[in-house]
C-alpha beads as a LAMMPS data file, in Angstrom:
LAMMPS data file: protein, C-alpha beads

89 atoms
88 bonds

1 atom types
1 bond types

-500.0 500.0 xlo xhi
-500.0 500.0 ylo yhi
-500.0 500.0 zlo zhi

Masses

1 110.0

Atoms # bond

1 1 1 0.000 0.000 0.000
2 1 1 1.429 3.340 -1.018
3 1 1 0.647 6.682 0.520
4 1 1 0.560 10.065 -1.124
5 1 1 2.465 10.225 -4.400
6 1 1 4.610 7.182 -3.731
7 1 1 4.098 4.115 -5.877
8 1 1 3.410 0.672 -4.419
9 1 1 6.537 -0.869 -2.911
10 1 1 8.412 2.439 -2.749
11 1 1 9.357 2.015 0.893
12 1 1 10.670 -1.498 0.282
13 1 1 12.698 -0.248 -2.687
14 1 1 14.217 2.503 -0.528
15 1 1 15.170 0.031 2.189
16 1 1 16.680 -2.385 -0.335
17 1 1 18.638 0.433 -2.006
18 1 1 20.013 1.595 1.352
19 1 1 21.089 -1.933 2.273
20 1 1 22.706 -2.442 -1.143
21 1 1 24.632 0.840 -0.846
22 1 1 25.883 -0.002 2.642
23 1 1 26.993 -3.500 1.642
24 1 1 28.874 -2.098 -1.346
25 1 1 30.586 0.460 0.900
26 1 1 31.628 -2.218 3.386
27 1 1 32.912 -4.503 0.643
28 1 1 35.137 -1.763 -0.744
29 1 1 36.463 -0.832 2.702
30 1 1 37.313 -4.418 3.699
31 1 1 39.175 -5.373 0.532
32 1 1 42.872 -4.384 0.624
33 1 1 44.304 -3.236 -2.694
34 1 1 47.794 -3.371 -4.116
35 1 1 50.902 -5.102 -2.876
36 1 1 51.318 -6.066 0.782
37 1 1 53.722 -4.037 2.875
38 1 1 56.497 -5.772 4.793
39 1 1 56.219 -3.237 7.621
40 1 1 53.062 -1.844 9.227
41 1 1 51.991 1.534 7.829
42 1 1 51.141 2.835 11.326
43 1 1 53.664 1.431 13.828
44 1 1 56.476 0.186 11.554
45 1 1 56.565 -3.344 12.988
46 1 1 57.161 -6.232 10.605
47 1 1 54.029 -7.861 9.154
48 1 1 54.356 -11.667 9.341
49 1 1 54.810 -13.461 6.001
50 1 1 51.767 -15.693 6.609
51 1 1 49.556 -12.609 7.124
52 1 1 50.845 -11.065 3.895
53 1 1 50.070 -14.293 2.012
54 1 1 46.641 -14.696 3.603
55 1 1 45.545 -11.112 2.917
56 1 1 47.072 -9.741 -0.292
57 1 1 47.439 -5.969 -0.055
58 1 1 47.570 -5.857 3.754
59 1 1 49.015 -2.601 5.127
60 1 1 48.661 -3.023 8.919
61 1 1 49.992 -5.459 11.498
62 1 1 47.504 -7.490 13.535
63 1 1 47.625 -5.184 16.576
64 1 1 47.042 -1.998 14.565
65 1 1 44.251 -3.673 12.579
66 1 1 42.529 -4.777 15.814
67 1 1 42.764 -1.236 17.159
68 1 1 41.343 0.226 13.961
69 1 1 38.503 -2.310 13.831
70 1 1 37.598 -1.506 17.438
71 1 1 37.078 2.209 16.833
72 1 1 33.573 3.360 15.971
73 1 1 33.122 6.059 13.389
74 1 1 29.696 7.615 13.240
75 1 1 28.544 8.563 9.802
76 1 1 25.448 10.311 8.631
77 1 1 22.662 8.322 7.086
78 1 1 21.023 9.030 3.788
79 1 1 17.479 10.312 3.830
80 1 1 16.150 9.205 0.455
81 1 1 12.629 10.452 1.082
82 1 1 13.355 13.978 2.218
83 1 1 11.433 15.676 4.973
84 1 1 7.711 16.368 4.995
85 1 1 8.426 20.081 5.168
86 1 1 10.402 20.003 1.941
87 1 1 7.566 18.157 0.208
88 1 1 4.974 20.685 1.345
89 1 1 6.778 23.768 0.017

Bonds

1 1 1 2
2 1 2 3
3 1 3 4
4 1 4 5
5 1 5 6
6 1 6 7
7 1 7 8
8 1 8 9
9 1 9 10
10 1 10 11
11 1 11 12
12 1 12 13
13 1 13 14
14 1 14 15
15 1 15 16
16 1 16 17
17 1 17 18
18 1 18 19
19 1 19 20
20 1 20 21
21 1 21 22
22 1 22 23
23 1 23 24
24 1 24 25
25 1 25 26
26 1 26 27
27 1 27 28
28 1 28 29
29 1 29 30
30 1 30 31
31 1 31 32
32 1 32 33
33 1 33 34
34 1 34 35
35 1 35 36
36 1 36 37
37 1 37 38
38 1 38 39
39 1 39 40
40 1 40 41
41 1 41 42
42 1 42 43
43 1 43 44
44 1 44 45
45 1 45 46
46 1 46 47
47 1 47 48
48 1 48 49
49 1 49 50
50 1 50 51
51 1 51 52
52 1 52 53
53 1 53 54
54 1 54 55
55 1 55 56
56 1 56 57
57 1 57 58
58 1 58 59
59 1 59 60
60 1 60 61
61 1 61 62
62 1 62 63
63 1 63 64
64 1 64 65
65 1 65 66
66 1 66 67
67 1 67 68
68 1 68 69
69 1 69 70
70 1 70 71
71 1 71 72
72 1 72 73
73 1 73 74
74 1 74 75
75 1 75 76
76 1 76 77
77 1 77 78
78 1 78 79
79 1 79 80
80 1 80 81
81 1 81 82
82 1 82 83
83 1 83 84
84 1 84 85
85 1 85 86
86 1 86 87
87 1 87 88
88 1 88 89
């Protein structure tokens, strides 16, 4: 059931589009690119050979990666519908 000027299924399409965008963003962020470094880009410690083979393109040692994964970064969401006020003007 749609309301106002929205077509049927518009809310579901918006939710699916938001989920698809977020998954694509996460996939890009998690995939290292390029050649692995022999030393960590942050602390300078040696990155073990097995880690470099397991994750091609790795730039951080295990400790620095754990620290980075543990930090939360808030980011603004996307409002695809706009506000009611903007629709009324």
